[in-house]
PAVO-973705 format. One record per residue (C-alpha): residue in three letters; residue number from 1; y, x, z. Coordinates in pm, whole numbers, always signed. Last residue first. Layout:
! PAVO-973705
NODE   resn   resi       yy       xx       zz
NODE    ALA    NUM        Y        X        Z
...
END
This chain:
! PAVO-973705
NODE   resn   resi       yy       xx       zz
NODE    VAL    351    +2623    -7203    -2275
NODE    LEU    350    +2731    -7243    -1912
NODE    ALA    349    +2749    -7594    -1773
NODE    ASP    348    +3088    -7672    -1623
NODE    GLY    347    +3176    -7957    -1854
NODE    ASP    346    +3220    -8207    -1575
NODE    GLY    345    +3158    -8072    -1228
NODE    VAL    344    +2905    -7829    -1089
NODE    GLY    343    +2612    -7679    -1281
NODE    ALA    342    +2741    -7323    -1290
NODE    ILE    341    +3054    -7242    -1094
NODE    VAL    340    +3301    -7126    -1358
NODE    ILE    339    +3565    -6860    -1307
NODE    LYS    338    +3917    -6805    -1438
NODE    GLY    337    +3985    -7174    -1499
NODE    ASP    336    +4285    -7176    -1266
NODE    ALA    335    +4111    -7428    -1039
NODE    GLN    334    +3803    -7202    -1032
NODE    LEU    333    +4013    -6900     -938
NODE    GLU    332    +4175    -7096     -658
NODE    ARG    331    +3839    -7224     -536
NODE    MET    330    +3698    -6870     -529
NODE    THR    329    +3997    -6749     -329
NODE    ALA    328    +3945    -7029      -79
NODE    ILE    327    +3576    -6933      -57
NODE    VAL    326    +3672    -6573      +19
NODE    LYS    325    +3914    -6691     +287
NODE    SER    324    +3646    -6913     +438
NODE    GLN    323    +3408    -6617     +448
NODE    ALA    322    +3662    -6417     +647
NODE    GLU    321    +3708    -6706     +891
NODE    GLU    320    +3332    -6742     +927
NODE    VAL    319    +3297    -6372    +1010
NODE    ASP    318    +3582    -6389    +1262
NODE    ALA    317    +3427    -6693    +1432
NODE    LEU    316    +3092    -6513    +1446
NODE    ARG    315    +3256    -6234    +1643
NODE    ALA    314    +3167    -5893    +1504
NODE    PRO    313    +2905    -5641    +1607
NODE    GLY    312    +2968    -5272    +1526
NODE    ALA    311    +2996    -5131    +1177
NODE    THR    310    +2767    -4836    +1101
NODE    GLU    309    +2510    -5010     +886
NODE    LEU    308    +2758    -5240     +715
NODE    ASP    307    +2990    -4947     +646
NODE    GLU    306    +2706    -4752     +484
NODE    ARG    305    +2609    -5045     +264
NODE    LEU    304    +2972    -5104     +167
NODE    ILE    303    +3019    -4735      +80
NODE    ASP    302    +2704    -4731     -132
NODE    ALA    301    +2815    -5048     -316
NODE    ALA    300    +3159    -4900     -385
NODE    ARG    299    +2998    -4584     -529
NODE    SER    298    +2759    -4783     -746
NODE    SER    297    +3046    -4994     -876
NODE    VAL    296    +3063    -5358     -777
NODE    ASN    295    +2863    -5650     -915
NODE    SER    294    +2521    -5537     -792
NODE    LEU    293    +2652    -5531     -434
NODE    ILE    292    +2747    -5897     -454
NODE    LYS    291    +2415    -6008     -602
NODE    ARG    290    +2214    -5803     -356
NODE    LYS    289    +2408    -5948      -60
NODE    LEU    288    +2352    -6298     -199
NODE    GLU    287    +1976    -6246     -213
NODE    ALA    286    +1959    -6083     +130
NODE    SER    285    +2127    -6388     +279
NODE    VAL    284    +2475    -6354     +424
NODE    THR    283    +2560    -6306     +792
NODE    LYS    282    +2756    -5978     +809
NODE    LEU    281    +2859    -5981     +443
NODE    SER    280    +3177    -6175     +522
NODE    LEU    279    +3310    -5892     +741
NODE    LEU    278    +3277    -5640     +461
NODE    LEU    277    +3429    -5880     +208
NODE    GLU    276    +3727    -5956     +430
NODE    GLU    275    +3791    -5586     +493
NODE    ARG    274    +3766    -5509     +120
NODE    ALA    273    +4026    -5773      +32
NODE    VAL    272    +3903    -6023     -225
NODE    ASP    271    +4079    -6061     -560
NODE    LYS    270    +3868    -5810     -756
NODE    LEU    269    +3557    -5955     -591
NODE    LEU    268    +3624    -6292     -752
NODE    ALA    267    +3651    -6159    -1107
NODE    GLN    266    +3331    -5957    -1057
NODE    MET    265    +3148    -6264     -930
NODE    GLY    264    +3267    -6468    -1227
NODE    ARG    263    +3145    -6205    -1472
NODE    ASN    262    +2813    -6179    -1294
NODE    ASP    261    +2752    -6554    -1301
NODE    LEU    260    +2860    -6755    -1000
NODE    GLN    259    +2610    -6997     -845
NODE    LEU    258    +2509    -6738     -585
NODE    LEU    257    +2863    -6769     -447
NODE    ASP    256    +2735    -7100     -311
NODE    GLU    255    +2602    -6898      -16
NODE    PHE    254    +2957    -6884     +121
NODE    THR    253    +2964    -7260     +145
NODE    PHE    252    +3151    -7481      -97
NODE    LEU    251    +3254    -7841      -45
NODE    GLN    250    +3158    -7825     +322
NODE    ASP    249    +3497    -7703     +445
NODE    ARG    248    +3665    -7944     +206
NODE    ILE    247    +3477    -8234     +363
NODE    ALA    246    +3587    -8134     +714
NODE    ALA    245    +3945    -8085     +592
NODE    ALA    244    +3951    -8439     +449
NODE    LEU    243    +3814    -8570     +778
NODE    GLN    242    +4089    -8394     +973
NODE    ALA    241    +4361    -8513     +736
NODE    ASP    240    +4261    -8877     +780
NODE    ARG    239    +4430    -9141     +567
NODE    GLN    238    +4694    -8929     +395
NODE    GLU    237    +4450    -8642     +356
NODE    LEU    236    +4199    -8884     +206
NODE    GLU    235    +4448    -8999      -58
NODE    GLU    234    +4522    -8644     -172
NODE    PHE    233    +4153    -8553     -149
NODE    VAL    232    +4052    -8842     -375
NODE    ARG    231    +4331    -8777     -626
NODE    GLU    230    +4259    -8406     -658
NODE    GLU    229    +3884    -8461     -697
NODE    LEU    228    +3934    -8736     -955
NODE    THR    227    +4159    -8518    -1168
NODE    LYS    226    +3934    -8211    -1138
NODE    HIS    225    +3612    -8384    -1240
NODE    ALA    224    +3387    -8484     -953
NODE    TYR    223    +3041    -8327     -931
NODE    LYS    222    +3115    -8115     -626
NODE    MET    221    +3251    -8431     -463
NODE    ILE    220    +2894    -8557     -415
NODE    GLU    219    +2791    -8248     -218
NODE    ALA    218    +3114    -8279      -18
NODE    ALA    217    +3039    -8639      +81
NODE    VAL    216    +2690    -8530     +187
NODE    LYS    215    +2835    -8248     +401
NODE    PRO    214    +3106    -8473     +547
NODE    GLY    213    +2849    -8719     +686
NODE    GLY    212    +2558    -8914     +545
NODE    PRO    211    +2185    -8896     +473
NODE    ILE    210    +2055    -9223     +616
NODE    SER    209    +1781    -9255     +873
NODE    GLY    208    +1510    -9496     +977
NODE    SER    207    +1392    -9574     +630
NODE    GLU    206    +1332    -9859     +393
NODE    ARG    205    +1399    -9789      +30
NODE    VAL    204    +1700    -9957     -132
NODE    LEU    203    +1685   -10083     -490
NODE    GLY    202    +1328   -10215     -458
NODE    LYS    201    +1384   -10452     -746
NODE    VAL    200    +1745   -10450     -866
NODE    GLN    199    +1923   -10785     -860
NODE    GLU    198    +1654   -10990     -683
NODE    ARG    197    +1588   -10715     -430
NODE    LEU    196    +1954   -10663     -344
NODE    MET    195    +1969   -10872      -28
NODE    GLU    194    +1616   -10779      +74
NODE    SER    193    +1693   -10410      +50
NODE    VAL    192    +2014   -10442     +248
NODE    GLU    191    +1827   -10625     +525
NODE    THR    190    +1550   -10366     +524
NODE    ILE    189    +1806   -10088     +547
NODE    VAL    188    +1963   -10258     +847
NODE    SER    187    +1623   -10307    +1009
NODE    ALA    186    +1547    -9936     +964
NODE    PRO    185    +1833    -9860    +1200
NODE    VAL    184    +2109    -9630    +1067
NODE    ALA    183    +2083    -9295    +1243
NODE    THR    182    +2289    -9059    +1026
NODE    ASP    181    +2601    -9272    +1064
NODE    LEU    180    +2818    -9263     +753
NODE    ARG    179    +3164    -9120     +819
NODE    ALA    178    +3162    -8884     +520
NODE    LEU    177    +3001    -9149     +304
NODE    ARG    176    +3267    -9398     +410
NODE    GLU    175    +3546    -9156     +316
NODE    ILE    174    +3390    -9078      -21
NODE    MET    173    +3346    -9449      -90
NODE    ASP    172    +3704    -9534      +10
NODE    THR    171    +3833    -9268     -229
NODE    GLN    170    +3653    -9438     -517
NODE    MET    169    +3713    -9804     -434
NODE    THR    168    +4073    -9850     -557
NODE    GLU    167    +3985    -9644     -864
NODE    PRO    166    +3740    -9916     -969
NODE    LEU    165    +3381    -9784     -977
NODE    HIS    164    +3264    -9599    -1288
NODE    GLY    163    +3333    -9250    -1149
NODE    ILE    162    +3163    -9352     -826
NODE    ILE    161    +2841    -9410    -1022
NODE    GLU    160    +2851    -9067    -1186
NODE    MET    159    +2946    -8918     -849
NODE    ALA    158    +2639    -9072     -687
NODE    ARG    157    +2413    -8944     -966
NODE    GLU    156    +2537    -8589     -910
NODE    PRO    155    +2508    -8609     -531
NODE    GLY    154    +2165    -8770     -500
NODE    VAL    153    +2080    -9141     -512
NODE    TYR    152    +2027    -9218     -144
NODE    ALA    151    +2376    -9183       +4
NODE    LEU    150    +2515    -9393     -282
NODE    ILE    149    +2311    -9690     -159
NODE    LEU    148    +2439    -9669     +198
NODE    ALA    147    +2797    -9624      +70
NODE    VAL    146    +2765    -9938     -143
NODE    VAL    145    +2647   -10131     +162
NODE    GLN    144    +2949   -10003     +355
NODE    PRO    143    +3179   -10117      +73
NODE    HIS    142    +3040   -10474      +85
NODE    GLU    141    +2897   -10565     -254
NODE    THR    140    +3099   -10704     -544
NODE    GLU    139    +3155   -10374     -720
NODE    LEU    138    +2795   -10267     -661
NODE    LEU    137    +2642   -10434     -965
NODE    LYS    136    +2914   -10308    -1196
NODE    ALA    135    +2870    -9958    -1055
NODE    VAL    134    +2495    -9972    -1118
NODE    GLY    133    +2558   -10077    -1477
NODE    GLU    132    +2822    -9807    -1526
NODE    PRO    131    +2577    -9552    -1390
NODE    PRO    130    +2313    -9651    -1649
NODE    VAL    129    +1995    -9802    -1499
NODE    ASP    128    +1686    -9602    -1593
NODE    SER    127    +1698    -9386    -1280
NODE    ILE    126    +1748    -9692    -1062
NODE    VAL    125    +1402    -9692     -903
NODE    GLU    124    +1364    -9315     -904
NODE    ALA    123    +1689    -9252     -715
NODE    LEU    122    +1602    -9526     -469
NODE    ASP    121    +1262    -9386     -379
NODE    GLY    120     +989    -9642     -407
NODE    GLU    119     +833    -9471     -704
NODE    THR    118     +854    -9134     -530
NODE    SER    117     +657    -9264     -233
NODE    ALA    116     +839    -9306      +95
NODE    PRO    115     +865    -9010     +328
NODE    SER    114     +706    -9052     +674
NODE    HIS    113     +968    -9022     +946
NODE    GLU    112     +917    -9371    +1088
NODE    LEU    111     +544    -9336    +1025
NODE    ALA    110     +530    -9032    +1253
NODE    ALA    109     +712    -9224    +1525
NODE    LEU    108     +467    -9513    +1490
NODE    ILE    107     +174    -9270    +1527
NODE    GLU    106     +326    -9109    +1838
NODE    GLY    105     +397    -9444    +2001
NODE    ARG    104      +47    -9579    +1937
NODE    ALA    103     -138    -9263    +2050
NODE    GLY    102     -279    -9419    +2366
NODE    ALA    101     -400    -9722    +2171
NODE    ALA    100     -619    -9508    +1941
NODE    PRO     99     -953    -9628    +2077
NODE    ALA     98     -827    -9990    +2097
NODE    SER     97     -890   -10132    +2446
NODE    PRO     96     -521   -10122    +2534
NODE    ASP     95     -448   -10374    +2253
NODE    ALA     94      -99   -10290    +2124
NODE    LEU     93     -277   -10058    +1884
NODE    ALA     92     -346   -10323    +1621
NODE    LYS     91       -4   -10488    +1647
NODE    SER     90     +211   -10177    +1612
NODE    VAL     89      -25   -10019    +1360
NODE    VAL     88      -18   -10328    +1137
NODE    ALA     87     +358   -10382    +1154
NODE    ARG     86     +446   -10016    +1101
NODE    ALA     85     +204    -9978     +810
NODE    PHE     84     +324   -10298     +642
NODE    ALA     83     +690   -10194     +675
NODE    PRO     82     +618    -9849     +529
NODE    GLY     81     +400    -9979     +243
NODE    ASN     80     +607   -10267     +110
NODE    VAL     79     +371   -10379     -162
NODE    SER     78     +377   -10500     -519
NODE    LEU     77      +20   -10554     -640
NODE    SER     76      -30   -10469    -1003
NODE    PRO     75     -155   -10614    -1329
NODE    PRO     74      -67   -10969    -1214
NODE    GLY     73     -340   -11230    -1210
NODE    GLY     72     -649   -11047    -1078
NODE    PHE     71     -519   -11018     -723
NODE    GLN     70     -696   -11313     -557
NODE    ALA     69     -994   -11327     -792
NODE    ARG     68    -1036   -10951     -771
NODE    PHE     67    -1061   -10960     -392
NODE    ASP     66    -1436   -10901     -363
NODE    ASP     65    -1407   -10625     -620
NODE    ALA     64    -1242   -10408     -352
NODE    VAL     63    -1181   -10043     -436
NODE    LYS     62    -1239   -10060     -808
NODE    GLU     61    -1053   -10387     -860
NODE    VAL     60     -757   -10290     -640
NODE    ASP     59     -726    -9956     -815
NODE    GLU     58     -737   -10120    -1158
NODE    GLY     57     -474   -10374    -1055
NODE    SER     56     -241   -10090     -967
NODE    VAL     55     -112   -10059     -613
NODE    THR     54     +267   -10026     -604
NODE    ARG     53     +468    -9887     -312
NODE    ALA     52     +221    -9699      -95
NODE    LYS     51     +323    -9399     +116
NODE    ALA     50     +312    -9598     +439
NODE    ILE     49      -44    -9714     +366
NODE    ALA     48     -166    -9355     +330
NODE    GLN     47       +6    -9261     +656
NODE    SER     46     -162    -9557     +827
NODE    VAL     45     -502    -9449     +697
NODE    ARG     44     -480    -9089     +813
NODE    ARG     43     -329    -9163    +1153
NODE    VAL     42     -566    -9452    +1227
NODE    ASP     41     -861    -9232    +1130
NODE    ALA     40     -756    -8951    +1364
NODE    ASP     39     -690    -9182    +1658
NODE    ASP     38    -1019    -9373    +1642
NODE    LEU     37    -1080    -9689    +1442
NODE    ARG     36    -1178   -10032    +1578
NODE    ARG     35     -827   -10172    +1614
NODE    LEU     34     -753   -10052    +1260
NODE    VAL     33    -1004   -10301    +1116
NODE    GLU     32     -884   -10602    +1315
NODE    CYS     31     -524   -10515    +1235
NODE    ALA     30     -602   -10500     +863
NODE    ALA     29     -745   -10852     +884
NODE    GLU     28     -419   -10984    +1027
NODE    PRO     27     -188   -10767     +816
NODE    GLY     26     -328   -10849     +469
NODE    LEU     25     -667   -10791     +310
NODE    SER     24     -533   -10630       -6
NODE    LEU     23     -316   -10385     +185
NODE    LEU     22     -619   -10304     +398
NODE    LEU     21     -837   -10236      +92
NODE    VAL     20     -575   -10025      -83
NODE    ALA     19     -516    -9825     +239
NODE    ALA     18     -890    -9765     +286
NODE    LYS     17     -907    -9629      -68
NODE    GLU     16     -608    -9405       +9
NODE    PRO     15     -773    -9281     +331
NODE    GLY     14    -1088    -9187     +138
NODE    SER     13     -900    -9013     -141
NODE    LEU     12     -819    -9191     -463
NODE    PRO     11     -943    -9039     -785
NODE    GLN     10     -671    -8921    -1024
NODE    ASP      9     -663    -9054    -1378
NODE    SER      8     -950    -9303    -1342
NODE    VAL      7     -818    -9420    -1004
NODE    HIS      6     -489    -9506    -1169
NODE    GLN      5     -157    -9335    -1102
NODE    ASN      4     +149    -9563    -1082
NODE    GLY      3     +344    -9320     -854
NODE    ALA      2     +152    -9421     -546
NODE    MET      1     -203    -9547     -584
END
């Protein structure tokens, strides 16, 4: 059902077959059916409906031949699974006599957090649209709408699109992404989706939350080339120095040291004070600790291990400060071209 898979390729489960039938029947008839189901069945079927985006004609025909005349024209039935599921469950279980009426709120809450199908996902929908095409489309939209869309497409794709927006918009987009509310009502997303539907079908998926904030802005900025990064941060610092600092703090975390190759790690460790490194290792993952210790001499690694075992507790603030200093050193080395962080930024892939 979801992801353009036919019944012949992958048989539909019971709940998926029920979802196809209910989607074919429409909200009114679907309500009558759901009203007679128990809690468990309502949960399973409503979740299956919520995951639906496109129901193939073959699936509709195999599940409900009775409706072939109605849906036989187009090869597929375009549906809005999440909205349909919410509407049907809300109405069907509003009747106190429905077996699952007592679980109405819980089921609706689960639907609100149910992930949309991959086909309905924004990144998948516009994957075939070149970034310059998406940017051209978004140039005339309200900046906050553009920020909502960029929040969905993934950091690398978002930076590709931002790179094709007018320079006057680029910094504004990073700022808006950093300030983006993480609890945007589903109705707002629906409104945006409807507005753009004719230009790019299903461009915005419906959801109850938007991934935003300094961390998302930082993830996107990781893919900016050096000139764009410098310009954006320079302008942001003039607008809001605190916000710029918050984004910078998220640009690289200490665990991002895992992205360094051995040569880069060795170059970094040469410039890091031993006391800072020892303090930084207090809260790192086992994987990162192994990587760091494997890039110093055996004797140095043994001493660090012994010091870590014998060192007393340290204030978390002191550990984070030490890690920030290491990250700052890493950024300086990266800016000087002495180390490369794999997979980040233009031309940074290792070959």
